[in-house]
C-alpha positions as CSV (number, residue, x, y, z in Angstrom):
1,M,-29.4,159.7,42.6
2,N,-29.9,161.3,39.2
3,R,-28.8,160.2,35.8
4,N,-26.0,162.9,35.6
5,A,-24.5,161.8,38.9
6,I,-24.5,158.2,37.8
7,R,-22.8,159.2,34.5
8,I,-20.1,161.0,36.5
9,G,-19.7,157.9,38.7
10,F,-18.9,155.8,35.6
11,I,-16.3,158.4,34.5
12,L,-14.8,158.4,37.9
13,A,-14.6,154.6,38.0
14,G,-12.8,154.7,34.6
15,L,-10.4,157.4,35.7
16,A,-9.7,155.6,39.0
17,N,-8.6,152.6,37.0
18,I,-6.7,154.5,34.3
19,L,-5.0,157.2,36.4
20,G,-4.6,155.0,39.5
21,V,-2.6,152.4,37.5
22,S,-0.8,155.0,35.4
23,I,0.4,157.0,38.3
24,L,1.1,154.3,40.9
25,S,2.8,152.1,38.3
26,R,4.7,155.0,36.9
27,L,3.2,154.3,33.4
28,L,3.8,150.5,33.9
29,T,7.5,150.9,34.7
30,N,7.1,150.2,38.5
31,E,8.5,146.6,38.8
32,V,7.5,146.2,42.4
33,I,3.7,146.0,41.7
34,P,3.9,143.0,39.3
35,Q,6.7,141.3,41.4
36,T,4.5,141.6,44.5
37,D,1.5,139.8,42.9
38,P,2.6,138.4,39.5
39,I,-0.6,136.7,38.7
40,V,-3.2,139.4,39.3
41,M,-1.0,142.5,38.9
42,S,1.3,141.5,36.0
43,Q,2.2,144.1,33.4
44,F,-0.6,142.6,31.3
45,G,-3.0,142.6,34.3
46,L,-2.3,146.3,35.0
47,L,-2.9,147.2,31.3
48,M,-6.2,145.3,31.4
49,I,-7.2,147.3,34.5
50,M,-6.7,150.4,32.4
51,V,-8.7,148.9,29.5
52,W,-11.6,148.2,32.0
53,G,-11.4,151.9,32.9
54,L,-12.0,152.8,29.2
55,V,-15.0,150.4,29.2
56,F,-16.5,152.1,32.3
57,I,-16.1,155.5,30.6
58,S,-17.5,154.2,27.3
59,V,-20.9,153.4,28.9
60,S,-21.2,156.6,30.9
61,N,-23.7,158.0,28.5
62,S,-25.6,154.8,27.8
63,F,-25.5,152.8,31.0
64,E,-29.3,152.5,31.2
65,K,-29.2,150.5,28.0
66,V,-26.6,148.0,29.2
67,R,-27.9,146.8,32.6
68,W,-26.4,143.4,32.2
69,L,-23.0,144.8,31.3
70,V,-23.2,146.8,34.5
71,G,-23.8,143.4,36.2
72,V,-20.6,142.2,34.6
73,F,-18.8,145.2,36.2
74,I,-20.1,144.1,39.6
75,I,-18.5,140.7,39.0
76,E,-15.3,142.2,37.8
77,K,-15.0,144.4,40.9
78,L,-15.9,141.5,43.2
79,V,-13.1,139.4,41.7
80,Y,-10.6,142.2,42.4
81,V,-12.0,142.8,45.9
82,L,-11.6,139.1,46.7
83,A,-8.1,139.0,45.2
84,W,-7.1,142.0,47.3
85,L,-8.6,140.4,50.5
86,R,-6.7,137.2,49.8
87,W,-3.5,139.2,49.1
88,I,-3.8,141.6,52.1
89,S,-4.5,138.7,54.5
90,N,-1.5,136.7,53.3
91,N,1.2,139.3,52.7
92,D,3.1,142.0,54.6
93,L,2.1,145.4,53.3
94,S,5.0,147.1,55.1
95,A,7.4,145.0,53.1
96,V,5.9,146.4,49.9
97,Y,6.3,150.0,51.3
98,E,9.9,149.3,52.1
99,K,10.5,148.3,48.5
100,D,8.5,151.1,46.9
101,A,6.1,153.6,48.4
102,M,4.0,153.9,45.2
103,A,3.5,150.1,45.1
104,G,2.6,150.2,48.8
105,I,0.0,152.8,48.2
106,F,-1.3,150.7,45.3
107,Y,-1.7,147.6,47.4
108,T,-3.2,149.6,50.2
109,I,-6.0,151.2,48.2
110,Y,-6.9,149.0,45.2
111,G,-9.2,146.7,47.0
112,L,-11.0,149.5,48.8
113,N,-11.4,151.4,45.5
114,D,-12.8,148.4,43.9
115,L,-15.2,147.8,46.8
116,I,-16.5,151.4,46.5
117,F,-17.1,151.0,42.7
118,L,-18.6,147.5,43.2
119,I,-21.2,149.1,45.5
120,F,-21.7,151.9,43.0
121,F,-22.2,149.5,40.1
122,A,-24.6,147.4,42.2
123,F,-26.6,150.5,43.0
124,V,-26.8,151.4,39.3
125,F,-27.7,147.8,38.3
126,F,-30.7,147.8,40.7
127,W,-31.6,151.4,39.9
128,I,-31.9,150.5,36.2
129,G,-34.0,147.5,37.1
130,S,-36.4,149.4,39.3
131,K,-36.7,152.1,36.6
132,S,-37.5,149.6,33.9
133,Q,-40.0,147.9,36.2
134,A,-41.7,151.2,36.9
135,E,-42.0,151.8,33.1
136,K,-43.9,148.5,32.6
C-alpha cells in the first residue's frame, strides 16, 4: 500500500465517523440511538465519535510521524468493537429497527465499521514500524 492510499484511508476513517454519526443520528437529534445505549452512545458519546473523526483526518498528512498515536487509534477502535459485540449479543436489533430505522442501521454497522478501521490502523502502525526499521 502506498502513502497516498493510507492518507485516503485516514480521511475515510474520519468521514465515516463524522458523516456516519451526523446522518444516522440526524445531526444528533435521533433520540433512539442514545436511549438504546445511553452509556456508550449518549449525545456526548456521539459528539466525541465525531471529534475522533476530526483527529483521524488531522493526521492524514503526517501519520508516519505519529506511529504511537496510530496505536491509540487501534485501542480506540478495539474499545468500540468490544462495546458493539457486547451490545449486539445482549440486545434485540429488530426492536431498534421497530423504533427507528436509522438507529437500527447505526447499531447494525458501527461495530463492523470500527473493525474495518481497527484493521486499517493496525496495518498502518506496523507499516510505519517496518519502514522505520528499514531506514535504520
